[in-house]
ZAMARGU-4260 file (C-alpha; in steps of 0.2 Angstrom, whole numbers, plus 5000, padded with zeros to 4 digits):
<rodrens>
0) 5005/5059/4964 | 4998/5043/4971 | 4981/5037/4965 | 4969/5040/4980 | 4957/5027/4973
5) 4970/5014/4976 | 4971/5018/4994 | 4986/5022/5005 | 5003/5017/5001 | 5008/5001/5011
10) 5017/5004/5027 | 5033/4995/5033 | 5025/4980/5039 | 5014/4978/5023 | 5029/4981/5012
15) 5039/4968/5021 | 5025/4956/5020 | 5023/4959/5001 | 5042/4958/4999 | 5042/4940/5005
20) 5025/4935/4998 | 5029/4920/4987 | 5022/4915/4971 | 5024/4897/4977 | 5021/4889/4994
25) 5032/4898/5006 | 5046/4890/5015 | 5044/4888/5034 | 5056/4903/5037 | 5046/4914/5025
30) 5030/4909/5033 | 5036/4913/5050 | 5043/4930/5044 | 5026/4934/5035 | 5016/4930/5050
35) 5028/4941/5061 | 5026/4955/5048 | 5007/4955/5050 | 5009/4957/5069 | 5012/4976/5067
40) 4995/4978/5058 | 4984/4967/5069 | 4971/4976/5080 | 4976/4975/5098 | 4994/4973/5095
45) 5004/4979/5110 | 5022/4986/5110 | 5032/4982/5126 | 5048/4989/5133 | 5062/4976/5137
50) 5075/4988/5142 | 5083/4991/5159 | 5083/5008/5167 | 5100/5017/5168 | 5104/5026/5184
55) 5119/5028/5195 | 5110/5019/5209 | 5106/5004/5199 | 5119/4990/5194 | 5118/4994/5176
60) 5137/4993/5172 | 5148/4977/5171 | 5155/4976/5189 | 5173/4976/5183 | 5171/4990/5170
65) 5170/5009/5172 | 5155/5013/5183 | 5141/5023/5174 | 5139/5041/5178 | 5126/5054/5174
70) 5129/5072/5179 | 5122/5089/5176 | 5132/5100/5165 | 5121/5115/5163 | 5106/5120/5173
75) 5092/5134/5171 | 5101/5145/5184 | 5115/5144/5196 | 5110/5134/5212 | 5124/5133/5225
80) 5125/5117/5235 | 5140/5110/5245 | 5138/5092/5237 | 5131/5095/5220 | 5131/5113/5214
85) 5122/5117/5198 | 5129/5130/5186 | 5121/5140/5172 | 5136/5139/5160 | 5127/5141/5143
90) 5110/5148/5146 | 5093/5144/5154 | 5091/5126/5149 | 5096/5109/5157 | 5108/5096/5149
95) 5117/5082/5157 | 5133/5071/5152 | 5136/5053/5153 | 5151/5042/5156 | 5146/5025/5150
100) 5154/5009/5145 | 5148/5001/5129 | 5141/4986/5138 | 5130/4996/5150 | 5112/4991/5154
105) 5103/4982/5140 | 5116/4981/5126 | 5122/4971/5111 | 5138/4962/5109 | 5146/4964/5092
110) 5158/4950/5085 | 5173/4962/5088 | 5169/4961/5107 | 5178/4943/5108 | 5185/4941/5091
115) 5202/4949/5088 | 5206/4956/5070 | 5212/4943/5058 | 5229/4950/5056 | 5232/4952/5075
120) 5241/4935/5078 | 5230/4934/5093 | 5221/4918/5099 | 5203/4916/5091 | 5207/4930/5078
125) 5197/4930/5062 | 5187/4940/5050 | 5173/4943/5062 | 5185/4954/5072 | 5182/4967/5060
130) 5163/4967/5063 | 5160/4981/5076 | 5143/4987/5081 | 5142/5000/5067 | 5144/4985/5054
135) 5130/4974/5062 | 5115/4975/5050 | 5099/4980/5059 | 5089/4966/5052 | 5100/4954/5062
140) 5093/4962/5078 | 5075/4961/5073 | 5064/4945/5070 | 5051/4933/5077 | 5055/4929/5095
145) 5057/4911/5103 | 5057/4913/5122 | 5065/4898/5131 | 5060/4897/5149 | 5074/4893/5161
150) 5069/4885/5177 | 5075/4892/5194 | 5082/4876/5200 | 5095/4872/5187 | 5109/4861/5194
155) 5127/4867/5196 | 5124/4884/5205 | 5137/4888/5218 | 5145/4904/5224 | 5153/4912/5209
160) 5147/4898/5198 | 5133/4900/5185 | 5121/4885/5183 | 5122/4879/5165 | 5108/4880/5151
165) 5110/4864/5141 | 5103/4858/5125 | 5089/4849/5134 | 5080/4865/5137 | 5080/4869/5118
170) 5074/4852/5114 | 5060/4853/5126 | 5055/4870/5120 | 5054/4864/5102 | 5044/4849/5107
175) 5031/4860/5114 | 5032/4874/5102 | 5039/4868/5086 | 5056/4869/5077 | 5066/4886/5078
180) 5068/4893/5061 | 5083/4903/5054 | 5083/4921/5059 | 5073/4918/5074 | 5078/4929/5089
185) 5080/4917/5103 | 5078/4924/5121 | 5083/4915/5137 | 5070/4920/5150 | 5079/4917/5167
190) 5070/4930/5178 | 5087/4936/5183 | 5082/4954/5181 | 5072/4952/5197 | 5089/4956/5205
195) 5091/4973/5196 | 5088/4984/5211 | 5094/5000/5218 | 5108/5002/5232 | 5116/4987/5241
200) 5102/4975/5235 | 5108/4977/5217 | 5125/4968/5221 | 5116/4952/5219 | 5113/4956/5200
205) 5131/4954/5195 | 5144/4960/5208 | 5142/4946/5221 | 5144/4932/5208 | 5157/4941/5198
210) 5168/4950/5210 | 5166/4944/5228 | 5161/4926/5223 | 5149/4926/5238 | 5133/4921/5228
215) 5128/4910/5214 | 5129/4917/5196 | 5115/4919/5183 | 5110/4904/5172 | 5121/4904/5156
220) 5120/4894/5141 | 5135/4882/5137 | 5143/4880/5120 | 5133/4865/5114 | 5116/4873/5115
225) 5123/4889/5107 | 5131/4878/5093 | 5114/4870/5090 | 5105/4887/5089 | 5119/4893/5076
230) 5117/4877/5066 | 5098/4881/5065 | 5102/4898/5057 | 5100/4909/5073 | 5110/4925/5072
235) 5104/4934/5087 | 5102/4927/5105 | 5096/4937/5120 | 5096/4935/5139 | 5089/4944/5154
240) 5105/4940/5163 | 5119/4952/5164 | 5129/4942/5152 | 5127/4927/5140 | 5143/4920/5147
245) 5144/4912/5164 | 5150/4922/5179 | 5165/4909/5181 | 5170/4908/5163 | 5161/4919/5151
250) 5173/4918/5136 | 5169/4901/5128 | 5151/4904/5123 | 5155/4922/5117 | 5169/4915/5106
255) 5159/4901/5099 | 5145/4912/5094 | 5153/4929/5089 | 5166/4920/5079 | 5152/4914/5068
260) 5144/4931/5066 | 5131/4930/5079 | 5127/4944/5091 | 5121/4944/5109 | 5108/4955/5117
265) 5111/4955/5135 | 5103/4962/5151 | 5085/4962/5145 | 5071/4965/5156 | 5053/4960/5157
270) 5053/4945/5147 | 5039/4938/5157 | 5028/4949/5146 | 5032/4938/5130 | 5023/4922/5124
275) 5034/4908/5120 | 5031/4911/5102 | 5022/4925/5092 | 5031/4941/5098 | 5042/4951/5086
280) 5058/4957/5094 | 5068/4972/5090 | 5084/4979/5097 | 5090/4997/5092 | 5108/5000/5097
285) 5117/5017/5096 | 5127/5018/5080 | 5145/5019/5088 | 5160/5019/5076 | 5172/5005/5081
290) 5161/4999/5095 | 5163/4982/5102 | 5145/4984/5108 | 5132/4997/5112 | 5117/5000/5123
295) 5100/5004/5116 | 5082/5000/5117 | 5074/4983/5116 | 5056/4981/5113 | 5043/4968/5106
300) 5027/4968/5098 | 5014/4956/5105 | 5000/4948/5096 | 4983/4951/5102 | 4977/4939/5116
305) 4960/4931/5113 | 4948/4936/5127 | 4946/4917/5131 | 4965/4916/5135 | 4968/4933/5144
310) 4975/4932/5161 | 4989/4938/5172 | 5007/4938/5165 | 5019/4925/5170 | 5029/4932/5184
315) 5044/4924/5193 | 5045/4925/5211 | 5060/4934/5219
</rodrens>
């Protein structure tokens, strides 16, 4: 029985902070993790959702994959309708079924998504081909966030072609906010989620660039910037675009990162809510056996904002 005089047992954040509390001065990575762990316990901390809403009328699936479906299997009572009849098959309650691709909505790419098994004899095969989503450690999907702003006027955009995110943006971010430490979650804030709309307008999110090639693609990092991030010890990179890869050639950046054990969180939403530094990011995927990826819930804890700095969130214009 715990000693009441000693106070309550430490929660997860306190335990994490104690686990990395050094007897000697901390390394930069330890100091960053310690600061992030304290975010949970600070008064005024906010938890924000960074996940796209899934719906059949929204462009939540990859445009060349199985379309997302969500249908009623059982309803409280029979309700005849020519288009969508509802049936009470199993009792007076409601439940629905989903047809869903692994890479639907906000989701994570496991290494096996682009890396074939080592013994397959296929190009780019390697040991990371065995790392499916059920084998990705959760701590790889959680950590202090560094949010890199991507300007709207990147050069190179053309119908079906994505503009390129180069190392220059990383260097500018670090000049302003300091070096990115190992195990930081790096998030590219492109504002592309503004195209995530219902109906015909939603084609601009992915379909127009990927399938019909009638509109420019989303901003996408090239291999050199991804290599620099991996060399810094980054193991998880996210974007609010439909894919980390470009609309015209998505494979190279996936192979470069996933073959080294990194993972991508794609199709995030609402990154305008996050500061450049100071938030703590978490993605919680479905635990799918043999999954090349999985949808899930993305969130971030925001540190309190001093009253002197309070103001409107940064919002991109559509």
